C-alpha positions as CSV (number, residue, x, y, z in Angstrom):
1,X,59.6,98.0,53.9
2,X,62.3,100.6,53.3
3,X,62.9,101.0,57.1
4,X,63.3,97.3,57.5
5,X,65.8,97.2,54.6
6,X,67.9,100.0,56.2
7,X,67.9,98.3,59.5
8,X,69.2,95.1,58.0
9,X,71.9,97.0,56.2
10,X,73.0,98.7,59.5
11,X,73.0,95.4,61.3
12,X,75.3,93.9,58.7
13,X,77.7,96.9,58.8
14,X,78.4,96.5,62.5
15,X,79.7,92.8,62.3
16,X,81.7,93.8,59.2
17,X,83.4,96.6,61.1
18,X,84.0,94.3,64.1
19,X,85.5,91.7,61.8
20,X,87.7,94.3,60.2
21,X,89.0,95.5,63.5
22,X,89.6,92.0,64.6
23,X,91.6,91.2,61.5
24,X,93.6,94.4,62.0
25,X,94.4,93.4,65.6
26,X,95.4,89.9,64.5
27,X,97.7,91.3,61.8
28,X,99.3,93.6,64.3
29,X,99.9,90.8,66.8
30,X,101.3,88.5,64.2
31,X,103.8,91.2,63.1
32,X,105.2,91.6,66.6
33,X,108.6,90.2,67.5
34,X,108.9,87.5,70.1
35,X,110.1,89.9,72.7
36,X,107.2,92.4,72.1
37,X,104.7,89.6,72.0
38,X,106.0,88.3,75.4
39,X,105.7,91.8,76.9
40,X,102.1,92.0,75.5
41,X,101.1,88.7,77.1
42,X,102.7,89.7,80.4
43,X,101.3,93.3,80.4
44,X,98.1,92.6,82.4
45,X,100.0,90.7,85.1
46,X,102.8,93.3,85.2
47,X,100.3,96.1,85.6
48,X,98.4,94.4,88.4
49,X,101.5,93.3,90.3
50,X,103.2,96.7,89.6
51,X,100.2,98.5,91.1
52,X,100.1,96.2,94.2
53,X,103.9,96.6,94.7
54,X,104.0,100.3,93.9
55,X,101.4,101.6,96.3
56,X,103.0,100.3,99.5
57,X,106.4,101.8,98.4
58,X,104.8,105.2,97.6
59,X,102.8,105.2,100.9
60,X,105.9,104.2,102.9
61,X,108.0,107.0,101.3
62,X,105.2,109.4,102.0
63,X,105.0,108.4,105.6
64,X,108.7,108.8,106.0
65,X,108.3,112.5,105.2
66,X,106.3,113.1,108.4
67,X,107.4,113.3,112.0
68,X,106.7,110.7,114.6
69,X,103.5,111.2,116.7
70,X,102.2,109.1,119.6
71,X,98.7,110.8,119.4
72,X,98.1,110.1,115.7
73,X,99.5,108.1,112.8
74,X,101.5,111.0,111.4
75,X,102.9,114.2,112.8
76,X,103.8,117.3,110.9
77,X,105.5,117.3,107.6
78,X,109.3,117.3,108.0
79,X,110.6,116.5,104.5
80,X,113.9,114.6,104.8
81,X,114.5,115.3,108.4
82,X,113.9,111.7,109.4
83,X,116.6,110.5,107.0
84,X,119.1,113.2,108.2
85,X,118.4,112.3,111.8
86,X,119.0,108.6,111.2
87,X,122.2,109.0,109.2
88,X,123.7,111.6,111.6
89,X,123.0,109.6,114.7
90,X,120.5,111.9,116.4
91,X,117.8,109.3,116.2
92,X,120.0,106.6,117.8
93,X,118.3,106.7,121.2
94,X,115.0,105.5,119.5
95,X,116.8,102.7,117.8
96,X,118.3,101.1,121.0
97,X,121.6,100.7,119.1
98,X,123.3,103.4,117.0
99,X,122.7,103.3,113.3
100,X,126.3,103.9,112.2
101,X,129.1,103.6,114.7
102,X,132.3,102.3,113.1
103,X,134.1,102.2,116.5
104,X,131.6,99.5,117.6
105,X,130.7,97.6,114.3
106,X,129.0,94.7,116.0
107,X,126.8,97.0,118.1
108,X,125.5,99.3,115.4
109,X,122.8,98.7,112.9
110,X,124.3,99.3,109.4
111,X,127.8,97.9,110.0
112,X,126.4,94.7,111.6
113,X,124.0,94.2,108.7
114,X,126.8,94.7,106.1
115,X,129.3,92.4,108.0
116,X,126.7,89.7,108.3
117,X,125.7,90.1,104.6
118,X,129.3,89.9,103.2
119,X,130.4,87.0,105.4
120,X,127.2,84.9,105.0
121,X,127.1,85.5,101.2
122,X,130.7,84.4,100.7
123,X,130.4,81.2,102.7
124,X,126.8,80.3,101.5
125,X,127.9,80.7,97.9
126,X,131.1,78.7,98.3
127,X,129.4,75.9,100.2
128,X,126.4,75.8,97.9
129,X,128.7,75.7,94.9
130,X,130.7,72.8,96.3
131,X,127.4,70.9,97.1
132,X,126.2,71.5,93.6
133,X,129.4,70.2,92.1
134,X,129.1,67.0,94.2
135,X,125.4,66.5,93.5
136,X,126.0,67.0,89.8
137,X,128.1,63.8,89.7
138,X,126.6,60.3,89.1
139,X,127.0,58.0,92.1
140,X,125.0,55.5,94.0
141,X,122.6,57.1,96.5
142,X,122.7,60.5,94.8
143,X,118.9,61.0,95.3
144,X,119.2,60.3,99.0
145,X,122.1,62.8,99.3
146,X,120.1,65.4,97.4
147,X,117.2,65.0,99.7
148,X,119.5,65.2,102.8
149,X,121.1,68.4,101.5
150,X,117.7,70.1,101.0
151,X,116.5,69.3,104.5
152,X,118.0,72.4,106.2
153,X,116.4,74.6,103.6
154,X,113.0,73.0,104.3
155,X,113.2,73.5,108.1
156,X,111.1,76.5,109.2
157,X,113.1,79.5,110.5
158,X,111.5,79.3,114.0
159,X,112.5,75.7,114.4
160,X,116.0,76.4,113.1
161,X,116.2,79.3,115.5
162,X,115.3,77.1,118.5
163,X,117.8,74.5,117.5
164,X,120.7,77.0,117.4
165,X,119.4,78.7,120.6
166,X,119.5,75.4,122.5
167,X,122.9,74.7,121.0
168,X,124.4,78.0,122.3
169,X,122.7,78.6,125.6
170,X,125.0,78.3,128.7
171,X,126.0,74.7,128.9
172,X,124.8,73.9,125.4
173,X,126.8,71.6,123.1
174,X,127.8,74.3,120.8
175,X,128.8,76.6,123.7
176,X,131.0,73.9,125.3
177,X,132.6,73.1,122.0
178,X,133.5,76.6,120.9
179,X,134.3,77.6,124.5
180,X,136.9,74.9,124.7
181,X,138.4,76.2,121.4
182,X,138.5,79.7,122.9
183,X,136.1,81.1,120.2
184,X,133.2,82.2,122.5
185,X,132.6,82.8,126.1
186,X,130.3,80.8,128.5
187,X,127.3,83.0,127.4
188,X,127.7,83.6,123.6
189,X,124.2,84.8,123.0
190,X,124.8,87.8,125.3
191,X,127.7,89.0,123.2
192,X,127.0,90.9,120.0
193,X,130.0,89.6,118.1
194,X,129.4,86.0,119.1
195,X,125.7,86.3,118.2
196,X,126.6,87.6,114.8
197,X,128.8,84.6,114.3
198,X,126.1,82.2,115.5
199,X,123.4,83.7,113.3
200,X,125.8,83.6,110.3
201,X,126.4,79.9,111.0
202,X,122.7,79.3,111.1
203,X,122.2,81.2,107.8
204,X,125.0,79.2,106.1
205,X,123.4,75.9,107.3
206,X,120.0,76.8,106.0
207,X,120.6,78.8,102.8
208,X,123.6,76.9,101.3
209,X,121.1,74.2,100.2
210,X,119.1,76.8,98.3
211,X,122.1,78.0,96.5
212,X,123.1,74.5,95.7
213,X,119.7,73.8,94.2
214,X,120.0,76.9,91.9
215,X,123.6,76.2,90.9
216,X,122.8,72.5,90.3
217,X,120.1,73.5,87.8
218,X,122.7,75.7,86.0
219,X,125.3,72.9,86.0
220,X,122.9,70.4,84.5
221,X,122.3,72.8,81.6
222,X,125.9,72.7,80.5
223,X,126.4,70.8,77.2
224,X,128.2,67.5,77.9
225,X,129.8,67.6,74.5
226,X,132.1,70.4,75.8
227,X,133.6,68.0,78.3
228,X,134.0,65.3,75.7
229,X,135.9,67.7,73.4
230,X,138.0,68.8,76.3
231,X,138.9,65.2,77.3
232,X,139.8,64.4,73.7
233,X,142.1,67.5,73.7
234,X,143.8,66.2,76.8
235,X,142.5,68.8,79.3
236,X,142.8,67.8,82.9
237,X,139.9,68.0,85.3
238,X,141.1,71.3,86.7
239,X,141.3,72.7,83.2
240,X,137.8,71.5,82.4
241,X,136.5,73.1,85.6
242,X,138.4,76.4,84.9
243,X,137.6,76.7,81.2
244,X,134.1,75.1,81.0
245,X,132.3,74.7,84.4
246,X,133.2,77.9,86.1
247,X,132.5,80.3,83.1
248,X,129.2,78.5,82.5
249,X,128.2,78.7,86.2
250,X,129.1,82.3,86.8
251,X,125.8,83.8,85.7
252,X,123.9,81.3,87.9
253,X,126.2,82.0,90.8
254,X,125.7,85.7,90.4
255,X,121.9,85.2,90.6
256,X,122.2,83.0,93.7
257,X,124.5,85.6,95.3
258,X,122.0,88.4,94.5
259,X,119.1,86.5,96.1
260,X,121.3,85.6,99.1
261,X,122.4,89.2,99.6
262,X,118.8,90.4,99.5
263,X,117.8,87.9,102.1
264,X,120.8,88.7,104.3
265,X,120.2,92.4,104.3
266,X,116.6,92.0,105.4
267,X,117.2,89.2,107.9
268,X,114.9,89.3,111.0
269,X,113.4,85.9,111.7
270,X,116.6,84.1,112.5
271,X,117.8,86.9,114.8
272,X,114.6,87.0,116.6
273,X,114.4,83.2,117.0
274,X,118.0,82.7,118.1
275,X,118.7,85.7,120.2
276,X,117.0,89.1,120.0
277,X,117.5,92.4,118.1
278,X,119.2,94.2,121.0
279,X,122.0,91.6,121.0
280,X,122.4,91.6,117.2
281,X,121.1,94.8,115.6
282,X,120.1,94.9,112.0
283,X,118.2,97.2,109.7
284,X,115.1,95.1,109.7
285,X,115.3,94.8,113.5
286,X,115.4,98.6,113.7
287,X,112.4,98.9,111.3
288,X,110.3,96.4,113.4
289,X,111.4,97.9,116.7
290,X,110.5,101.5,115.7
291,X,107.3,100.4,114.1
292,X,106.2,98.5,117.2
293,X,107.0,101.7,119.2
294,X,104.6,103.7,117.0
295,X,107.5,105.6,115.5
296,X,106.0,105.3,112.0
297,X,107.9,108.1,110.4
298,X,111.3,106.7,111.6
299,X,110.3,103.1,110.7
300,X,109.2,104.2,107.2
301,X,112.5,106.1,106.7
302,X,114.5,103.0,107.8
303,X,112.4,100.9,105.4
304,X,113.1,103.2,102.5
305,X,116.9,103.2,103.4
306,X,116.8,99.4,103.4
307,X,115.1,99.4,100.0
308,X,117.7,101.8,98.6
309,X,120.5,99.7,99.9
310,X,119.1,96.6,98.4
311,X,118.5,98.4,95.1
312,X,122.1,99.6,95.0
313,X,123.5,96.1,95.7
314,X,121.1,94.6,93.1
315,X,122.4,97.1,90.5
316,X,126.0,96.1,91.2
317,X,125.1,92.4,90.8
318,X,123.2,93.0,87.6
319,X,126.1,95.1,86.2
320,X,128.6,92.3,86.9
321,X,126.1,89.7,85.5
322,X,125.7,91.7,82.3
323,X,129.5,92.0,81.9
324,X,129.9,88.2,82.4
325,X,127.3,87.5,79.7
326,X,129.0,89.7,77.2
327,X,132.4,88.2,77.9
328,X,133.8,91.1,79.9
329,X,134.0,89.3,83.2
């Protein structure tokens, strides 16, 4: 009888303790701020995706510390020798084109990538912003125009590449048009400078719609009462654009430029579909070429350098974006 009574008491103590712990956890969660609660909810997802993303980065960096070997996956440990060889040019014969050669900017990897990135980002952002301004207006057939603007973005890269390849082969419509204007020769895809221009044109045609979509979402979030007050105050359309639209759109524009810059620095599909990496070298082309040649140490070092470059550019954008939000831009 006594043993059964003690057993009943112990069984009642366990639920009570669990109930107490549950109440303590609930009280702790309720006392969290909105920001801390958001991080708590996102923590499992962040941990899983962080682990998935972190392991390839660590493995790639580890591989970049070993020499190339054709007989096995890794050769001997060489520390930072792969990076030094790439940056000093001693690894250029393995890259087909030199990594850094300022005397031939359109025939070396890093200058070509940076030139393409700067030019494409400027024109993509400008054209996308103009498209967003037009699509933000109310007019008949606006839904049809919006759909037409998004079509280039929906076209697969391979199909887009074939379109521009056929346009600029010898005798193609684009070749004849630009050749008559004196901008390209009869075989533009065999020239590095011409190929960079053609790939840039293809990137502008495709990605400006994506930027327009992002900026349009930002423009539609602007309070219309601001424009009403400006009109009552006698502000012209240019003044409304300069004082209301542009400041409100700058954060969205910076995000669009950041995404476009990242995509431009790691471009590969459009180059491969339109021409080839030997005609227009890029960092991603160098990574793919060395990896396919079983030069895993060099390929990993190039991949890490690409990640570092993208990280530096992202930090610059985020710094400017932070200044714009605090009124310092």
